[in-house]
FIMAR-433689 format. One record per residue: residue number from 1; residue in three letters; chain; z, x, y of N, C-alpha, C in turn. Coordinates in steps of 0.001 Angstrom, whole numbers. Atoms other than C-alpha are relative to their C-alpha. Example, Ala and Ser with C-alpha at 12.3 -4.5 7.8 and 13.67 -1.06 7.14 Angstrom:
% FIMAR-433689
(1 'ala' 'A' (0 890 -1190) (7800 12300 -4500) (0 900 1200))
(2 'ser' 'A' (-60 -820 -1190) (7140 13670 -1060) (730 -770 1090))
END
This chain:
% FIMAR-433689
(1 'met' 'A' (-1119 -316 331) (212514 17928 74466) (815 -1424 165))
(2 'asn' 'A' (-691 1102 395) (214565 14632 73630) (1228 796 24))
(3 'pro' 'A' (-1183 -537 -575) (218048 15059 75403) (813 116 -1328))
(4 'val' 'A' (-460 132 1467) (219252 14335 71694) (45 1118 -496))
(5 'thr' 'A' (285 -1272 764) (217848 17286 70307) (629 1323 65))
(6 'ser' 'A' (-568 -638 -1558) (218613 19484 73172) (1790 470 -748))
(7 'leu' 'A' (-1386 -103 -223) (222538 18854 72816) (-253 180 -1987))
(8 'lys' 'A' (-231 -96 1780) (222069 18831 68658) (-630 1776 291))
(9 'leu' 'A' (710 -2018 131) (220392 22954 69271) (1461 234 438))
(10 'ser' 'A' (-1318 -603 -870) (223441 23338 71876) (1295 108 -913))
(11 'ala' 'A' (-1153 -126 981) (225750 22359 69252) (257 858 -1561))
(12 'ile' 'A' (436 -893 1342) (224170 24250 66556) (469 1330 621))
(13 'ala' 'A' (-77 -1226 -843) (224365 27118 69138) (1762 325 32))
(14 'phe' 'A' (-1089 -192 -819) (227919 26547 69869) (990 -84 -1556))
(15 'thr' 'A' (-855 -700 712) (229137 26605 66369) (-3 1191 -716))
(16 'val' 'A' (-282 -1703 531) (227517 30286 65346) (382 353 567))
(17 'leu' 'A' (-321 -1388 -1057) (228626 31604 68474) (1649 342 -585))
(18 'trp' 'A' (-1643 -43 675) (232725 30371 67301) (24 640 -877))
(19 'thr' 'A' (-409 -139 1352) (232440 30936 63966) (-329 1685 241))
(20 'gly' 'A' (-224 -1189 -329) (231448 34591 65123) (822 352 936))
(21 'trp' 'A' (-956 -926 -511) (233660 35249 67486) (1095 -348 -738))
(22 'met' 'A' (-1384 -246 1111) (236531 33971 65282) (-298 1181 -1040))
(23 'leu' 'A' (-168 -1058 910) (235413 36354 62677) (125 1510 759))
(24 'trp' 'A' (-387 -1104 -322) (235333 39112 64766) (792 19 753))
(25 'trp' 'A' (-1634 -59 -325) (238841 38633 66621) (265 -280 -1213))
(26 'gly' 'A' (-1230 -166 1224) (240488 38128 63035) (-232 1301 -684))
(27 'gly' 'A' (27 -1262 989) (239009 41459 61924) (-271 -282 -1266))
(28 'ser' 'A' (-40 -86 1462) (238962 40295 58329) (-1049 -609 -580))
(29 'phe' 'A' (1154 315 385) (235822 40161 56457) (384 -633 -1231))
(30 'glu' 'A' (358 -251 1277) (237209 39056 53131) (-550 -1338 176))
(31 'arg' 'A' (1345 1322 510) (235207 35888 51103) (1035 -1474 887))
(32 'ala' 'A' (-914 1063 -40) (238161 33569 51733) (20 -874 1537))
(33 'asn' 'A' (-108 -60 -1454) (238505 34293 55522) (-1397 -721 630))
(34 'val' 'A' (1254 516 -644) (234740 33624 55975) (-233 -1222 288))
(35 'ile' 'A' (-183 1254 783) (234664 30639 53889) (944 -1373 1047))
(36 'leu' 'A' (-737 583 -1205) (237377 29196 56326) (-482 -4 1211))
(37 'leu' 'A' (297 473 -1795) (236244 30017 59400) (-1540 -239 79))
(38 'thr' 'A' (1471 598 302) (232713 28889 58514) (167 -1219 106))
(39 'ile' 'A' (-291 1199 384) (234180 25506 57414) (326 -294 1462))
(40 'cys' 'A' (-504 889 -1366) (236450 24853 60892) (-1122 595 982))
(41 'gly' 'A' (1079 54 -1142) (233312 26282 62780) (-713 -1230 -194))
(42 'ile' 'A' (593 877 21) (231642 23386 61235) (449 -1172 951))
(43 'val' 'A' (-660 1206 173) (234034 20947 62040) (508 31 1790))
(44 'ala' 'A' (-58 -688 -1214) (234392 22695 65543) (-1344 -417 1028))
(45 'gly' 'A' (1495 559 -141) (230652 22006 66251) (-257 -1332 -225))
(46 'tyr' 'A' (506 889 -163) (230477 18743 65380) (1024 -1170 843))
(47 'val' 'A' (-1127 335 -1187) (233811 17744 67427) (-586 237 1705))
(48 'trp' 'A' (927 -63 -1292) (231989 19309 70414) (-1252 -614 56))
(49 'tyr' 'A' (1384 493 146) (228612 17678 69919) (345 -1631 -77))
(50 'arg' 'A' (-840 1422 -206) (230709 13770 69544) (648 350 1550))
(51 'ala' 'A' (-606 569 -1175) (232714 14538 72776) (-1260 699 1274))
(52 'met' 'A' (1027 -720 -656) (229498 16253 74465) (-479 -1458 201))
(53 'arg' 'A' (993 1173 -147) (227344 12749 73723) (436 -632 693))
(54 'trp' 'A' (-556 731 -1262) (230034 10783 74678) (-72 404 1271))
(55 'gln' 'A' (244 -323 -1868) (230633 12673 78239) (-1101 -184 636))
(56 'phe' 'A' (1300 -104 -637) (226967 12645 78702) (-462 -1436 266))
(57 'gln' 'A' (522 1203 132) (226285 8940 77830) (1386 -561 1074))
(58 'arg' 'A' (-911 690 -1065) (229222 8012 79898) (-390 229 1804))
(59 'ser' 'A' (449 -911 -1342) (227931 10124 82610) (-1394 -555 937))
(60 'gly' 'A' (1463 465 -458) (224633 8462 82458) (-1518 939 -68))
(61 'met' 'A' (769 -1287 298) (222660 11678 81339) (-920 -166 -1488))
(62 'leu' 'A' (487 373 1287) (221930 10257 77638) (254 -1914 97))
(63 'pro' 'A' (343 1161 810) (220766 6854 76596) (1319 -842 -645))
(64 'arg' 'A' (-642 868 759) (223574 4474 75654) (-461 -526 -888))
(65 'asn' 'A' (556 374 1353) (223574 3565 72183) (-239 -1566 -169))
(66 'glu' 'A' (268 1920 232) (222515 -118 71769) (-405 -572 -1079))
(67 'arg' 'A' (342 427 1083) (222819 -1807 68795) (-864 -822 -107))
(68 'pro' 'A' (-34 1273 315) (220588 -4348 67830) (261 -985 -502))
(69 'ala' 'A' (-308 1420 487) (221526 -7712 67211) (-342 207 -1995))
(70 'asp' 'A' (-168 38 1324) (222212 -8399 63644) (-1370 -1581 -287))
(71 'pro' 'A' (1107 690 61) (218879 -10554 62581) (329 -1426 -688))
(72 'ala' 'A' (59 927 809) (220321 -12754 60009) (1284 -712 731))
(73 'ala' 'A' (-960 1125 -1336) (222989 -14300 63067) (-954 -588 695))
(74 'lys' 'A' (621 1225 -893) (219922 -15889 65023) (-621 -955 -1109))
(75 'arg' 'A' (1363 1379 638) (218854 -18179 62236) (1665 -1060 -364))
END
């Protein structure tokens, strides 16, 4: 399994667990609360993914994103 794929799967697991925990902790299962916490969970999962990817690239556990040179610039 690709390290980036496992990082994405762990971000999804983090999102689901965080959202479930916030719903359980809040105790209110009204529609607006569920929608708001789901959106917040998605944002939290995305931020967690970006932070962990940055940290893993910095520590050498993931390859750095080397952008290919622009072919038009070589002309």
